[in-house]
C-alpha positions as a Markdown table, in Angstrom:
| # | Residue | x | y | z |
|---|---|---|---|---|
| 1 | Met | 0.0 | 0.4 | -0.1 |
| 2 | Lys | 1.3 | 3.7 | -0.7 |
| 3 | Ala | 2.5 | 5.4 | 1.9 |
| 4 | Thr | -0.1 | 8.6 | 0.5 |
| 5 | Asn | -3.2 | 5.7 | 1.2 |
| 6 | Ile | -1.9 | 4.8 | 4.8 |
| 7 | Leu | -1.5 | 8.3 | 5.5 |
| 8 | Leu | -5.1 | 9.1 | 4.5 |
| 9 | Leu | -6.3 | 5.8 | 6.3 |
| 10 | Phe | -4.6 | 6.7 | 9.6 |
| 11 | Ser | -6.0 | 10.5 | 9.5 |
| 12 | Leu | -9.6 | 9.1 | 8.9 |
| 13 | Ala | -8.9 | 6.8 | 12.3 |
| 14 | Thr | -7.4 | 9.4 | 13.8 |
| 15 | Ile | -10.9 | 12.1 | 12.9 |
| 16 | Phe | -12.9 | 9.2 | 13.4 |
| 17 | Thr | -11.5 | 8.8 | 17.1 |
| 18 | Ser | -11.1 | 12.5 | 18.7 |
| 19 | Cys | -14.6 | 12.7 | 17.3 |
| 20 | Ala | -16.2 | 9.5 | 18.8 |
| 21 | Ser | -19.5 | 9.5 | 20.5 |
| 22 | Ile | -19.3 | 10.7 | 24.0 |
| 23 | Thr | -20.9 | 8.5 | 26.8 |
| 24 | Arg | -21.0 | 8.4 | 30.6 |
| 25 | Asp | -17.6 | 7.3 | 31.1 |
| 26 | Tyr | -16.4 | 10.6 | 30.0 |
| 27 | Phe | -18.2 | 12.0 | 32.8 |
| 28 | Lys | -16.1 | 10.9 | 35.9 |
| 29 | Glu | -17.5 | 11.6 | 39.6 |
| 30 | Thr | -15.7 | 11.8 | 42.5 |
| 31 | Leu | -18.6 | 10.5 | 45.2 |
| 32 | His | -17.5 | 10.1 | 48.9 |
| 33 | Asn | -21.0 | 10.6 | 50.8 |
| 34 | Pro | -22.8 | 7.4 | 50.7 |
| 35 | Leu | -26.2 | 9.2 | 50.0 |
| 36 | Glu | -24.6 | 10.8 | 47.0 |
| 37 | Lys | -23.9 | 7.3 | 45.6 |
| 38 | Ile | -26.5 | 5.7 | 46.4 |
| 39 | Ile | -28.4 | 8.4 | 44.4 |
| 40 | Tyr | -26.0 | 8.4 | 41.8 |
| 41 | Tyr | -27.1 | 4.4 | 41.2 |
| 42 | Ala | -30.9 | 5.4 | 41.7 |
| 43 | Ser | -30.2 | 8.1 | 38.4 |
| 44 | Leu | -29.1 | 5.0 | 36.2 |
| 45 | Ala | -32.8 | 3.9 | 36.1 |
| 46 | Gly | -34.4 | 3.8 | 32.7 |
| 47 | Asn | -36.2 | 6.7 | 31.6 |
| 48 | Ser | -38.2 | 8.2 | 29.1 |
| 49 | His | -36.2 | 9.7 | 26.5 |
| 50 | Asn | -33.4 | 9.9 | 28.9 |
| 51 | Thr | -35.3 | 13.3 | 30.6 |
| 52 | Gln | -34.6 | 11.7 | 34.0 |
| 53 | Pro | -37.6 | 14.0 | 35.6 |
| 54 | Trp | -36.5 | 13.5 | 39.2 |
| 55 | Ile | -35.4 | 15.7 | 42.0 |
| 56 | Val | -33.8 | 14.4 | 45.0 |
| 57 | Glu | -34.4 | 17.2 | 48.3 |
| 58 | Ile | -32.5 | 16.1 | 50.8 |
| 59 | Glu | -34.1 | 16.6 | 54.6 |
| 60 | Asn | -31.1 | 15.4 | 56.4 |
| 61 | Glu | -28.7 | 12.5 | 56.3 |
| 62 | Thr | -31.8 | 10.0 | 56.7 |
| 63 | Thr | -34.8 | 11.4 | 55.1 |
| 64 | Val | -34.8 | 12.6 | 51.3 |
| 65 | His | -37.9 | 13.0 | 49.6 |
| 66 | Ile | -38.2 | 12.1 | 45.4 |
| 67 | Leu | -39.7 | 14.9 | 43.4 |
| 68 | Ala | -41.0 | 15.0 | 40.0 |
| 69 | Asp | -39.3 | 17.7 | 37.2 |
| 70 | Phe | -42.2 | 19.0 | 35.7 |
| 71 | Ser | -40.0 | 21.0 | 33.4 |
| 72 | Arg | -38.9 | 17.4 | 31.9 |
| 73 | Lys | -42.2 | 16.4 | 31.5 |
| 74 | Leu | -43.1 | 15.6 | 28.0 |
| 75 | Gln | -46.1 | 17.0 | 27.5 |
| 76 | Ile | -47.6 | 16.0 | 24.2 |
| 77 | Val | -46.7 | 11.9 | 24.5 |
| 78 | Asp | -47.2 | 11.9 | 28.7 |
| 79 | Pro | -50.4 | 14.8 | 29.2 |
| 80 | Asp | -51.3 | 13.0 | 32.2 |
| 81 | Gly | -47.8 | 12.1 | 33.3 |
| 82 | Arg | -48.0 | 8.5 | 33.5 |
| 83 | Gly | -44.3 | 8.0 | 31.8 |
| 84 | Leu | -42.9 | 10.8 | 34.3 |
| 85 | Phe | -44.0 | 8.9 | 37.3 |
| 86 | Ile | -43.1 | 5.7 | 36.0 |
| 87 | Ser | -39.7 | 7.1 | 35.6 |
| 88 | Leu | -39.5 | 7.8 | 39.3 |
| 89 | Gly | -40.9 | 4.6 | 40.5 |
| 90 | Ala | -37.8 | 3.2 | 38.4 |
| 91 | Phe | -35.5 | 5.8 | 40.1 |
| 92 | Ile | -37.1 | 4.5 | 43.5 |
| 93 | Glu | -36.2 | 1.0 | 42.5 |
| 94 | Asn | -32.8 | 1.4 | 42.1 |
| 95 | Phe | -32.5 | 3.5 | 44.8 |
| 96 | Glu | -34.0 | 1.2 | 47.7 |
| 97 | Ile | -31.6 | -1.7 | 45.7 |
| 98 | Ala | -28.5 | 0.4 | 46.1 |
| 99 | Ala | -29.1 | 1.7 | 49.3 |
| 100 | Gly | -29.5 | -1.8 | 50.7 |
| 101 | Ser | -25.8 | -2.7 | 49.2 |
| 102 | Phe | -24.5 | 0.1 | 50.8 |
| 103 | Gly | -25.9 | -1.1 | 54.3 |
| 104 | Tyr | -28.9 | 0.9 | 54.4 |
| 105 | Lys | -32.8 | -0.2 | 54.9 |
| 106 | Ala | -35.1 | 2.3 | 52.5 |
| 107 | Asn | -38.1 | 2.5 | 54.0 |
| 108 | Val | -39.9 | 4.2 | 51.0 |
| 109 | Glu | -43.4 | 5.7 | 51.5 |
| 110 | Ile | -45.3 | 6.6 | 48.1 |
| 111 | Thr | -46.6 | 10.2 | 48.8 |
| 112 | Ala | -48.2 | 11.7 | 45.5 |
| 113 | Gln | -51.7 | 11.0 | 45.3 |
| 114 | His | -52.8 | 13.2 | 42.1 |
| 115 | Lys | -50.6 | 13.7 | 38.4 |
| 116 | Asn | -49.8 | 17.4 | 39.4 |
| 117 | Asp | -48.5 | 16.5 | 43.2 |
| 118 | Asn | -44.2 | 17.1 | 42.9 |
| 119 | Ile | -43.8 | 15.0 | 46.1 |
| 120 | Ala | -43.4 | 11.0 | 44.7 |
| 121 | Ala | -41.8 | 9.5 | 47.8 |
| 122 | Thr | -40.3 | 9.6 | 50.9 |
| 123 | Ile | -37.5 | 7.4 | 51.6 |
| 124 | Lys | -36.1 | 7.6 | 55.5 |
| 125 | Leu | -32.7 | 5.9 | 55.4 |
| 126 | Ser | -31.7 | 3.4 | 58.6 |
| 127 | Lys | -28.3 | 1.5 | 58.9 |
| 128 | Ser | -28.9 | -2.1 | 58.2 |
| 129 | Leu | -26.5 | -5.3 | 56.9 |
| 130 | Glu | -24.9 | -4.9 | 53.1 |
| 131 | Thr | -27.2 | -7.1 | 51.1 |
| 132 | Gly | -24.4 | -8.2 | 48.7 |
| 133 | Tyr | -26.0 | -6.7 | 45.5 |
| 134 | Asp | -23.7 | -6.1 | 42.5 |
| 135 | Leu | -24.2 | -2.8 | 41.8 |
| 136 | Asn | -22.4 | -3.2 | 38.4 |
| 137 | Ile | -25.5 | -4.6 | 37.2 |
| 138 | Ile | -27.4 | -1.7 | 37.8 |
| 139 | Glu | -24.1 | 0.2 | 35.7 |
| 140 | Asp | -24.4 | -2.2 | 33.1 |
| 141 | Arg | -28.5 | -1.7 | 32.5 |
| 142 | Arg | -29.5 | -0.2 | 29.4 |
| 143 | Thr | -32.0 | 0.2 | 26.9 |
| 144 | Leu | -31.3 | -2.5 | 23.9 |
| 145 | Arg | -32.5 | -1.0 | 20.3 |
| 146 | Thr | -31.1 | -3.3 | 18.3 |
| 147 | Pro | -32.8 | -6.4 | 16.8 |
| 148 | Phe | -33.2 | -9.2 | 19.2 |
| 149 | Arg | -33.2 | -13.1 | 18.0 |
| 150 | Asn | -36.6 | -14.9 | 18.0 |
| 151 | Asp | -36.0 | -18.1 | 20.2 |
| 152 | Glu | -38.9 | -18.8 | 23.1 |
| 153 | Ile | -37.7 | -17.4 | 26.3 |
| 154 | Ile | -36.8 | -20.3 | 28.4 |
| 155 | Asn | -39.2 | -21.1 | 31.5 |
| 156 | Glu | -36.7 | -20.6 | 33.8 |
| 157 | His | -36.1 | -17.0 | 32.7 |
| 158 | Leu | -39.4 | -15.9 | 32.8 |
| 159 | Glu | -40.4 | -17.1 | 36.0 |
| 160 | Lys | -37.5 | -15.1 | 37.3 |
| 161 | Leu | -38.4 | -12.3 | 35.5 |
| 162 | Ile | -42.2 | -12.2 | 36.2 |
| 163 | Asp | -42.9 | -14.5 | 39.3 |
| 164 | Ser | -43.0 | -11.8 | 41.9 |
| 165 | Asn | -44.8 | -9.4 | 40.2 |
| 166 | Lys | -47.2 | -11.6 | 38.0 |
| 167 | Glu | -50.4 | -10.5 | 39.2 |
| 168 | Asn | -49.0 | -7.1 | 37.5 |
| 169 | Val | -47.0 | -8.4 | 34.9 |
| 170 | Phe | -48.2 | -10.4 | 31.4 |
| 171 | Tyr | -45.7 | -12.0 | 28.9 |
| 172 | Phe | -46.8 | -12.8 | 25.1 |
| 173 | Ser | -44.5 | -14.8 | 22.9 |
| 174 | Ser | -44.6 | -13.3 | 19.6 |
| 175 | Ala | -45.9 | -16.1 | 18.1 |
| 176 | Ser | -48.9 | -15.7 | 19.3 |
| 177 | Asn | -51.8 | -13.5 | 18.2 |
| 178 | Glu | -51.6 | -11.1 | 21.1 |
| 179 | Gly | -47.8 | -10.6 | 20.4 |
| 180 | Lys | -48.0 | -10.2 | 16.5 |
| 181 | Tyr | -51.2 | -7.6 | 17.8 |
| 182 | Ile | -48.7 | -6.2 | 20.3 |
| 183 | Ala | -45.9 | -5.6 | 17.1 |
| 184 | Glu | -48.3 | -4.5 | 14.3 |
| 185 | Asn | -50.0 | -2.1 | 16.4 |
| 186 | Thr | -46.9 | -0.7 | 17.7 |
| 187 | Leu | -45.4 | -0.1 | 14.3 |
| 188 | Ala | -48.9 | 1.6 | 13.5 |
| 189 | Ala | -48.7 | 3.8 | 16.9 |
| 190 | Tyr | -45.3 | 4.6 | 16.4 |
| 191 | Thr | -46.0 | 5.9 | 13.1 |
| 192 | Gln | -48.6 | 8.0 | 13.9 |
| 193 | Gln | -46.7 | 9.7 | 16.5 |
| 194 | Ala | -43.6 | 10.4 | 14.1 |
| 195 | Lys | -45.6 | 11.9 | 11.8 |
| 196 | Asp | -47.6 | 14.4 | 14.4 |
| 197 | Asp | -45.7 | 17.4 | 14.3 |
| 198 | Gln | -46.1 | 18.3 | 17.7 |
| 199 | Ala | -44.4 | 15.2 | 18.9 |
| 200 | Lys | -41.7 | 15.4 | 16.4 |
| 201 | Gln | -40.9 | 18.7 | 17.7 |
| 202 | Glu | -41.1 | 17.5 | 21.1 |
| 203 | Leu | -38.6 | 14.9 | 20.0 |
| 204 | Ser | -36.2 | 16.6 | 18.6 |
| 205 | Asn | -36.3 | 19.0 | 22.2 |
| 206 | Trp | -34.2 | 16.1 | 23.5 |
| 207 | Ile | -32.0 | 15.1 | 20.6 |
| 208 | Arg | -28.4 | 15.5 | 21.6 |
| 209 | Phe | -26.5 | 14.5 | 18.3 |
| 210 | Ser | -23.1 | 16.8 | 18.7 |
| 211 | Asn | -21.0 | 16.3 | 21.4 |
| 212 | Thr | -21.3 | 19.5 | 22.2 |
| 213 | Asp | -25.0 | 19.2 | 23.3 |
| 214 | Val | -23.8 | 16.2 | 25.3 |
| 215 | Lys | -21.5 | 17.9 | 27.5 |
| 216 | Lys | -23.9 | 20.8 | 27.7 |
| 217 | Tyr | -27.0 | 18.7 | 28.9 |
| 218 | Arg | -25.8 | 15.5 | 29.8 |
| 219 | Asp | -29.2 | 14.0 | 29.2 |
| 220 | Gly | -31.8 | 13.1 | 25.9 |
| 221 | Leu | -31.1 | 11.0 | 23.4 |
| 222 | Thr | -27.4 | 10.3 | 22.2 |
| 223 | Thr | -26.2 | 9.4 | 19.1 |
| 224 | Ala | -24.9 | 6.4 | 21.1 |
| 225 | Gly | -27.9 | 5.7 | 23.5 |
| 226 | Met | -29.7 | 5.6 | 20.0 |
| 227 | Gly | -27.3 | 3.0 | 18.5 |
| 228 | Ile | -26.0 | 5.0 | 15.5 |
| 229 | Lys | -22.6 | 4.0 | 15.7 |
| 230 | Gly | -19.6 | 4.3 | 12.9 |
| 231 | Ile | -19.1 | 6.4 | 10.1 |
| 232 | Gly | -22.8 | 7.4 | 10.4 |
| 233 | Gly | -22.5 | 8.2 | 14.3 |
| 234 | Phe | -19.5 | 10.6 | 12.9 |
| 235 | Ile | -21.5 | 11.9 | 10.1 |
| 236 | Val | -24.8 | 12.4 | 12.4 |
| 237 | Arg | -22.6 | 14.5 | 15.6 |
| 238 | Asn | -20.7 | 16.6 | 13.4 |
| 239 | Phe | -23.5 | 17.2 | 10.6 |
| 240 | Tyr | -27.0 | 17.3 | 11.9 |
| 241 | Lys | -28.8 | 19.2 | 14.2 |
| 242 | Pro | -31.9 | 18.5 | 16.4 |
| 243 | Glu | -34.4 | 20.1 | 14.0 |
| 244 | Asp | -32.8 | 17.4 | 11.2 |
| 245 | Ser | -35.0 | 15.1 | 13.1 |
| 246 | Leu | -38.1 | 16.8 | 12.1 |
| 247 | Lys | -37.4 | 15.8 | 8.1 |
| 248 | Asp | -39.2 | 13.4 | 6.3 |
| 249 | Ser | -36.1 | 11.1 | 5.8 |
| 250 | Phe | -35.6 | 10.8 | 9.4 |
| 251 | Val | -39.1 | 9.6 | 10.4 |
| 252 | Asn | -39.1 | 7.3 | 7.9 |
| 253 | Thr | -35.7 | 5.7 | 8.9 |
| 254 | Gly | -37.5 | 5.7 | 12.5 |
| 255 | Ile | -40.5 | 3.7 | 10.7 |
| 256 | Glu | -38.3 | 1.3 | 9.2 |
| 257 | Lys | -35.8 | 0.7 | 12.2 |
| 258 | Thr | -39.1 | 0.4 | 14.3 |
| 259 | Lys | -40.5 | -2.3 | 11.8 |
| 260 | Glu | -37.3 | -4.0 | 11.9 |
| 261 | Gln | -37.4 | -4.1 | 15.8 |
| 262 | Thr | -40.7 | -5.3 | 15.9 |
| 263 | Glu | -40.3 | -8.1 | 13.9 |
| 264 | Asn | -37.4 | -9.4 | 15.7 |
| 265 | Cys | -38.0 | -10.1 | 19.5 |
| 266 | Ser | -38.8 | -13.5 | 21.7 |
| 267 | Gly | -42.0 | -11.8 | 22.9 |
| 268 | Trp | -43.5 | -8.8 | 24.8 |
| 269 | Ile | -43.7 | -7.9 | 28.4 |
| 270 | Val | -46.9 | -6.0 | 29.4 |
| 271 | Ile | -47.6 | -4.2 | 32.9 |
| 272 | Phe | -51.0 | -3.4 | 34.1 |
| 273 | Gln | -52.6 | -1.9 | 36.8 |
| 274 | Asn | -56.1 | -2.2 | 38.6 |
| 275 | Glu | -55.8 | 2.1 | 39.0 |
| 276 | Glu | -54.3 | 5.2 | 37.2 |
| 277 | Thr | -52.8 | 7.0 | 39.8 |
| 278 | Pro | -49.1 | 8.4 | 40.7 |
| 279 | Gln | -49.2 | 5.3 | 43.3 |
| 280 | Lys | -49.9 | 2.9 | 40.6 |
| 281 | Trp | -47.5 | 4.5 | 38.2 |
| 282 | Ile | -44.7 | 4.5 | 40.8 |
| 283 | Glu | -45.1 | 0.6 | 41.0 |
| 284 | Thr | -45.0 | -0.1 | 37.5 |
| 285 | Gly | -41.6 | 1.7 | 37.7 |
| 286 | Arg | -40.1 | -0.2 | 40.1 |
| 287 | Ile | -41.9 | -3.4 | 38.7 |
| 288 | Tyr | -40.3 | -2.2 | 35.3 |
| 289 | Gln | -36.8 | -1.5 | 36.8 |
| 290 | Lys | -37.0 | -5.0 | 38.5 |
| 291 | Ile | -37.4 | -6.8 | 35.3 |
| 292 | Asn | -35.0 | -4.7 | 33.3 |
| 293 | Leu | -32.2 | -5.8 | 35.8 |
| 294 | Lys | -33.2 | -9.6 | 35.6 |
| 295 | Cys | -32.8 | -9.1 | 32.0 |
| 296 | Arg | -29.7 | -7.6 | 32.2 |
| 297 | Glu | -28.6 | -10.9 | 34.2 |
| 298 | Leu | -30.1 | -13.4 | 31.9 |
| 299 | Asn | -28.7 | -11.6 | 28.8 |
| 300 | Leu | -32.0 | -10.8 | 27.5 |
| 301 | Gly | -32.4 | -7.3 | 25.8 |
| 302 | Leu | -35.3 | -4.9 | 26.9 |
| 303 | His | -36.9 | -2.1 | 24.9 |
| 304 | Pro | -39.4 | -0.1 | 26.0 |
| 305 | Met | -42.1 | 0.4 | 23.4 |
| 306 | Asn | -45.0 | 2.2 | 24.6 |
| 307 | Gln | -46.3 | 4.0 | 21.4 |
| 308 | Leu | -49.6 | 1.7 | 21.7 |
| 309 | Ile | -50.7 | 3.0 | 24.9 |
| 310 | Glu | -49.3 | 6.7 | 23.8 |
| 311 | Glu | -51.6 | 7.0 | 20.9 |
| 312 | Glu | -55.0 | 7.8 | 22.5 |
| 313 | Asn | -56.4 | 6.0 | 19.6 |
| 314 | Phe | -55.0 | 3.0 | 20.4 |
| 315 | Glu | -54.5 | 2.8 | 23.8 |
| 316 | Lys | -58.3 | 2.1 | 23.7 |
| 317 | Phe | -58.5 | -0.8 | 21.6 |
| 318 | Ala | -55.3 | -2.2 | 22.9 |
| 319 | Asn | -56.9 | -2.6 | 26.2 |
| 320 | Glu | -60.0 | -4.0 | 24.9 |
| 321 | Tyr | -58.3 | -6.7 | 22.3 |
| 322 | Leu | -55.2 | -7.4 | 25.2 |
| 323 | Ser | -58.5 | -8.1 | 28.0 |
| 324 | Leu | -56.3 | -8.1 | 31.2 |
| 325 | Pro | -57.3 | -7.6 | 34.4 |
| 326 | Gly | -56.4 | -3.9 | 34.4 |
| 327 | Gln | -55.3 | -0.9 | 32.3 |
| 328 | Ile | -52.1 | -1.4 | 30.1 |
| 329 | Gln | -49.3 | 1.0 | 31.7 |
| 330 | Phe | -45.9 | -0.2 | 30.1 |
| 331 | Ile | -45.3 | -2.7 | 27.0 |
| 332 | Ala | -41.6 | -3.8 | 26.3 |
| 333 | Arg | -40.1 | -6.2 | 23.8 |
| 334 | Ile | -38.0 | -8.4 | 25.1 |
| 335 | Gly | -35.1 | -11.1 | 23.7 |
| 336 | Tyr | -31.8 | -13.2 | 23.9 |
| 337 | Val | -29.3 | -10.8 | 22.5 |
| 338 | Asp | -25.5 | -12.4 | 21.3 |
| 339 | Ser | -23.6 | -9.7 | 23.4 |
| 340 | Tyr | -24.6 | -7.0 | 25.5 |
| 341 | Pro | -22.9 | -3.5 | 24.5 |
| 342 | Val | -21.4 | -1.1 | 27.3 |
| 343 | Ala | -24.3 | 0.8 | 29.0 |
| 344 | Asn | -23.5 | 4.7 | 27.4 |
| 345 | Ser | -26.8 | 6.5 | 28.4 |
| 346 | Val | -25.4 | 9.8 | 30.0 |
| 347 | Arg | -26.5 | 11.2 | 33.3 |
| 348 | Arg | -26.8 | 14.7 | 35.0 |
| 349 | Pro | -23.9 | 15.4 | 37.8 |
| 350 | Val | -25.6 | 14.0 | 40.9 |
| 351 | Glu | -25.3 | 17.8 | 42.3 |
| 352 | Asn | -27.6 | 19.5 | 39.7 |
| 353 | Ile | -30.3 | 16.8 | 41.1 |
| 354 | Leu | -30.3 | 17.8 | 44.8 |
| 355 | Ile | -31.7 | 20.4 | 46.8 |
| 356 | Tyr | -31.6 | 21.0 | 50.6 |
| 357 | Asn | -34.0 | 21.7 | 53.0 |
């Protein structure tokens, strides 16, 4: 190979490396206070659009209040705040697990009664024996947007996923009529949402294409988080703007990708509740987070896909068709994966989500 070609390849490799997508590893926090460490692990919970809609109010060393940050609410696709409170529930679940690992018992009292209540929960900590929970599982948990394998989930794994929450969780195989219904209508609901001007604008507000924006906001949907890699990721990070997501080409690419996702999974996890209240939404979030962490242990991918219940005209018929003993609150596709990529979704600094009473 000519020296000029080698030099060109070396230069291109250097450019791509230096312009690689910024991920969580870029931001290293030094936390010494056990409570701050617990809050850090809590913040690694799954949440809608990576909006991170939580604030932690510190009353004292043993009492904290988990607050809803309504400035981060998705007004178009989540007008009632169901998704926001589910995100808070996932945060609370991680908080309790992390507290146990650090030798604290977390007594959680859910306080939100109405969808506009900003105090979601009060948590009181007391010293206890360490649980021994491996916190790497929380750090490694992530949403996977890649196609999954289609082979059936073995019964032993299904039992581990849903047995402790079987009163609120149902699994539909992708080969079942219900599974086919969910796949087909999730794609249809996604397509409707993706073409809605208000929903598109809301989505663009949370897109962080450039590394500059990732550093500035440390939230939202990054190229790494959306699985846009390689040369494509380089081009998007350096030449695209959030408003480019409003273009038909971007929308159509998303629809094609969603079609591939719905056609490639083992099945669908559906969480349902008998009431539409913040308490039940928070409970849903805690169940979702438990399942998500177990999926990571079992090498199962999990991808929340709630468009079917975010679009009102689809939600009514989905509840009727699936005929579960409650209202559907959460839907995710799951399936085995050959490898589990490193968790890369960024988070805001712990100090930015704390307030002191």
